[in-house]
N, C-alpha and C positions, 0 to 999 in steps of 0.2 A: 503342659510340662510347669510342675511346683517346683520354685528355685529354692534350696534351707538358705535364707541370708548370713548363716552361722558359716557355713562354706563356701558363699561368693565372697563376703569381704575381705579372707586372707588373698587370694586370689589376687582380689580389686586392687589390694597393696602394691603387690608387684606388680601388676600390671603399671601402676600411676608413676611406681619410680622410674619404672623403662620410660613410658610417653613422659616423663616431665626432664627428660635429661639435657633436650636445647632450648634455646627461646625463639618464637617467632622474628625472623626478619622485620627488620621495620618497613616499612612500604609506604605508597601515597593511594592512601584506597581512598581518598572524597573527590566527589566531582562528577561531570558529566565521562573522565576519560580514568579510570582506577587501573593503578597497577594490578593483573587477575595473574597469581603463579599459574602453573602443573596442578591440576591437583593430585593429592598426596590421602594413601588410605592405609591408617594401621588398625592395631586391635583396638585400641580405647586412643580419644582424644584425650591432650594435655587438661587437665580438671584442676583447676584455682578455683576454688571455693573463696568465698568471704566468710569472712569470721568476725560474727557480731559485735559490735560493740556502743557503748554508750556515749550519746554526746556529750552525758556531764553538762560543762560550762559552756563545750563550743558551740559552732554554728557552722553551716556549708558558706564560704568562700564566694566570694562576688568583686565581681569589677570594682572599679575604683569611679564613684561618684551614684552608689547604689549603698542600700541598705536591704539587710534581713532578718526577716524575724517569722517564730512560732507563734502561728496564730491558731492551730487544733493544735490537742496530743493526744495520747492514750484512745483512738480508735482501732476499729477494726479490721483491717488491710485495704488502707484509701485506693482506690484503683483511677479514678476522673471526679472531674470534680468540672460542675458548670455554674457560670454566673449569673444571677437572678437581677433583671430588670430595677433593682431597687437595690443592688449592692449585694444580699445575699446570696451567696457559697452553698451550693448542695455539693454535696461531697458522695460516690458511689464507694460502700464497702463492699468484701468479701474475697471468695478463691471459689473458685471453681471444679467445672474437669475429674474425669473417670476412667482415666484410658488405661486398661489391665497392661502388665507388663510385657511384651512382644520376647527380649532376649535376655541372658547376662548383664548386658551390659549395660538394658535399661534399671536392674533391680539394681547394678551396683550407681549408676548418675542420678537412679532417685534420690538413692540415700545422699550422696556428694549435695545434690543441689537445694537437698530440705536442710541442710546446716547453714545455709545463706540466707534463707528465707526466715521470714518473724516465724516464731510458735503462737502467737495469736490466733486466737479465734476465727472464723470468720463471720463479720458483722453483718453481712447479709444484708443493707440497710440503706436508706439514705440517710443523712446527718444532715444538718442546715446549719449555718453558720451566720452571726451575725451581730457586727460593729454601726450598732444604731446612732452613734453620736460622732462619727468620720475619722478615729481617731488614730487606724490602722490595729486595736484589740477588737479582736471579736468577743463580747460577753455573754456571747448566747452563743452554745452547742447543742440541738435538739434532735430526736430522732423524727426524722419528717416521716418517712414510711418505712418498717420494717417488717420480716418474712418474707424477701422479697429470694431468688433464687440467683445468687452469684450476680448481679447487678454491675455493666460496666459502662456502656456508652452511654449517654444521654444529651437531649435536644430540648427546647422550646420551640413550641410553635404556637402563637399566639396562647390563650389559654388554655393549650395541651399539656403536658407535661410529659416529655415519651422516656422509657428507660429499657434498656435493654438486657436484658435476664440471659443468662447462656443459653436459655430454650426456649425465648419468647419474646418477645416484642411487645411491652404493656405502657397502657396509658394512664394516665390520671389529672382530673380537673386542677387545675390550678390558679390561685389569683393571689398578685399578689399581694407581698406581706406576710402569704401563710406562714405558720411556723409547723402546721402537723397537717396532713394530706388528707381532704375533706374524708375521704371515702377510699375502697379499695382500687385498687387500679384491674381495669377492664385491659383484657387481652386483645392485640392490634394483627399480630399474628404467627405462628409457631416459628420456630429458629432452627435448624438441626441442630440436636446436639448429642446423637449418638458417639460414642464414647468421648466425643468431646477431647480429643490429644490437644489441637486449641482451641480453648474455652471460651478466649475471650470474645466481643461483640460489640466492636465500635461503633460510632453511631454522628449520621452529621445530617443536616437538616437542607434543599433544598432554600434558600435567597427566598423565592416565592412563598415558601410552606406548603406547596401542593405535594411534595417527594421528601422520604427520610432514605440513608444511604445507610445500611449496615455490612461491616464486615466479618468477611465469614474464615477463621485460620480451616490449612488440611488438618486430617487425622494420623500425620505421620511428619516425616522428616521427609522421606523421597519412597511415599506407598508402600514401606513393608507391609500395609493389613492388605495392600489388593486395590484396582481402584474402583471395586463396589461400594468400601472405606469412603471413595471422597467424594460420592455424589454431594452435590447440591454444597461441597466444599470449595476451600483455596480459591474463594469470588468475593464480588460486592451484589449485594441487591438493591436494587431501585424497588422501595416500596411506596406506593399510592399511600398516606396518610391518613385522609378521610376512608378507608375500603381495606384495606390490609392485602389488597392484591399485590403481587410483586412481580418481577422479572428482574432476571441474570445482567447487571450490568456493564461488570468487568470481570476477568478471569484469568486463570495461572496467579494469583497471587498466597504464596504459599502462608502465608500466617500476615495479614497489612490490622491494624493493633491500633490505629490512629486515624480515623478524620478529621479533614477541616476544611470549609467553604473558601476559597479564595476571596478577601475584602474586594466588592464594586465589579464580582463575576461570578456564573454560577461552574467555576473550574470545582471540583473536589482535586483534593490532595487527598495523600496517604502516605503513613511510614508502614515498611512492609519487612517481618524479618526472614530471612531466607533458610537455605538448607543447610544442616552442620556438615560433619564427619571425614571433609573433602582436604583437610588442613584449615592451617591458624587463618589462614590469610583467605580465603575462601568460605562462603560466597558473602559480597557487603549485602549489610541489611542496605534498604533502600530510600529515599525521598523521592517520591512521583505524583504528577499530576496524570490522572486518572481520564480516559477515551474512554464511549461508549463503544461495547464490540470490541476494546482492545484485548488483549490476552498477553501476559507480563512473562511467561513462559514456564514456570511449574508445572508438573516435576519434569518435564524433558529439557529444559535449556536453562543458565541462568544469567544476568548478565544483554539479553539482548540475546543471542544465535549461537553460544556456547552450551555444546549437545552436555549434558549426562551424563554420562555413560552406562551407569547404574539402572537408568529406566527400560527395562524390557517392557514391552516390545517399544522399539525406538519408534520415533514419528518424525521424521524429516520436516513434515511437511509444517509440523508445528513448531519445529526450530524455529523454519524458515518464518513462519508469521511472528514471532517474538518479539513482543516494543523492547526496545532498550531503557530502563527509566531515566528518570532525570539526574539525579543524582546521588553518589553515595554515599554512604554514611560511615562507610567501614566492619567490619567482617568483624560479628559475634556481637556488637554490645547490645545489639536486643532491646531496641528503641519502642518507647509503647507511649509515649505522646508525640502531640504533635500539635500548634496552634499558632497564626498569622497573626503580627506583630500590630503595635500600634502608634502611630508619634508620639501618645504619651510616654512611650517608654523610655523615650530620649535620643537624641543623636542618629547615628548611624544602628541604634538597635530596632528602631522604628518603622525599617523595614525588613521581612523577611520573615524569618518561620524558626521558633524554638522551637528542639524538638528532645524528650526524657528520655535517659538513653539506659539502662538497668540495668546494664552492667552481663561482662560474659561468665559463664559455667565453665568452657573449655577453650579457653585460649590462656598463653603462659606466652610474655606479662598478660594478666587481664586486662580487657577495654570497657568503654562506656563511662556510667557509673558517675556521671554529671546531666548535667542540662547545657547543649548546645546551642548558638546564635548562627542560622543559617541564611546572608546575603541575600538580599534579591537585589537588583538590577535590573529594569521592566521588565518587571513583573515575571521573570528569570531567576532559578537560582545564580548567583553568579562568588568566588573566591572561597576559599574554605571556610569550615567553620570556626564560630568563635565560642572557646571556651566560656558560658556563663554563669553556670551555678557548679562548683568541685567541694571538693575536701568530704564528700561520704564517704571516700574510701582512701585510707591514707597512706603515706610510705612504706610504712610496717608493716601492711595487709590488715588491719583492720578495718571493718566496713562499717561506718557507724547508722546511714542511710543506701534502700537504689531509691529513683526518682523513676518516677511512671508516667502518669495525664501530667500536662500545662496548660494553663489555661489565661490569656491576657483577658483580664481586667480592663474597663477601656476609661477607667480613672485613673488610669498608670500605678498597674503592679501586674509581676509573673506570680501565679498560682501555682502552686506544685506540691503534685503530692508523693509523701517519700515512704511507701510499703515494709520500706523492713524496722524505722524506727514508730512507725503508724504515726507521721505527723504530715502537718499540712502548712508548707513554709508558702510565705508573703515575701516577692522582690518588689522593693518601689526603686524610682530612681528620688536621691535628695540634691540632686541640683545637675546641670548640662551632661551629659554622659562624653567623654572623650572619644573619641575615635579608635576606634575598632582593628585590634593586633588578633593575624588566625592564633590559631590554638598550637600552634606549636614555638608559637612565640609567646601572645598572650596577652593579657592588660596585667598592671599591676594590681592584684586584687590584695580587699581589705573584708572584715569579719563585718 
């Protein structure tokens, strides 16, 4: 059924007015045991959308002892980055997805969400940044490879550079110091791309270089398109880097948007965007280690064995088998980036994980719109998240940027891709970092 947007929008305005009557209660939704309210369902969720504004002479806010600079601007929707062995940075730029709208609310939500995104054309390319003299200023910005299809995940194994487009995993030959790809990409394997409601394909390489892990999101919020559309979705593949042969590594992950290997181990970690439309405080997005063969609940259950009554037919065995994630990040924060830290980041920021939170579209008040640090102890998350890069969304509701991918440069910097202002930010320690405080209190910020 075709829906006239001219007819829908006045209705949408009234619905949103009704939906925005109250604010979501504050709950402790961080860590291993988040507060989970009872599910609630309405006609439409609260839709508080970013009002884009230019950075001007402003900068994001970082803790004392750190500085932040823009090392590249005017990009074509930067998503994820990769620091190469010589210090060059590759930036994957683009936007994918071609899912048709199912219901009037999808049309409404799509128009509203678009207001919080950049209007810049999708780059569909890799851009290389180089700081030749090590002064923190990246004087070279050049296209490394173009004519790609919504590239997202990046990984380097020896002389092979792997790129996860929205529909295929490809490989480039790479030699240290190259500023342009020496040839066309070679296809390693096709990736599920029909509909592509969640189009991003995150990527990580095993420490021995034998395997690539590819994250594949669901084709719906909660199986609205039927289970046939979810074949090969909401899972992580393990791909043989040499042959392209793949097997299912883990399932039940609604939208795993970023992957990372924990240093010194073979353990794969992911950040996952959970389901919508059962309330402003359900369901928490999360950070979790990934068990081979593990099932993480979607669509039948959330946060362990909490059954989702919307899914029919129900499957009690699946609910009982669902693994509880390691660490809740909060509902609707839209975590899109993850990177393990290194001691070069300074002080207590040297052991843990940075998470890029793109920000909510369906919650009042909005959440996310920042980069947080999750401290680790003995190899596991420990304590509340710490605000590390903020200021993307201002108190008056304007949004200057939205963080996506985060990458730790082993020389001592955090690289942050901002796909609203089309900027790459670089955060570096300027002196010994102070002991962190939780995000509820926060560290004294400087710019």
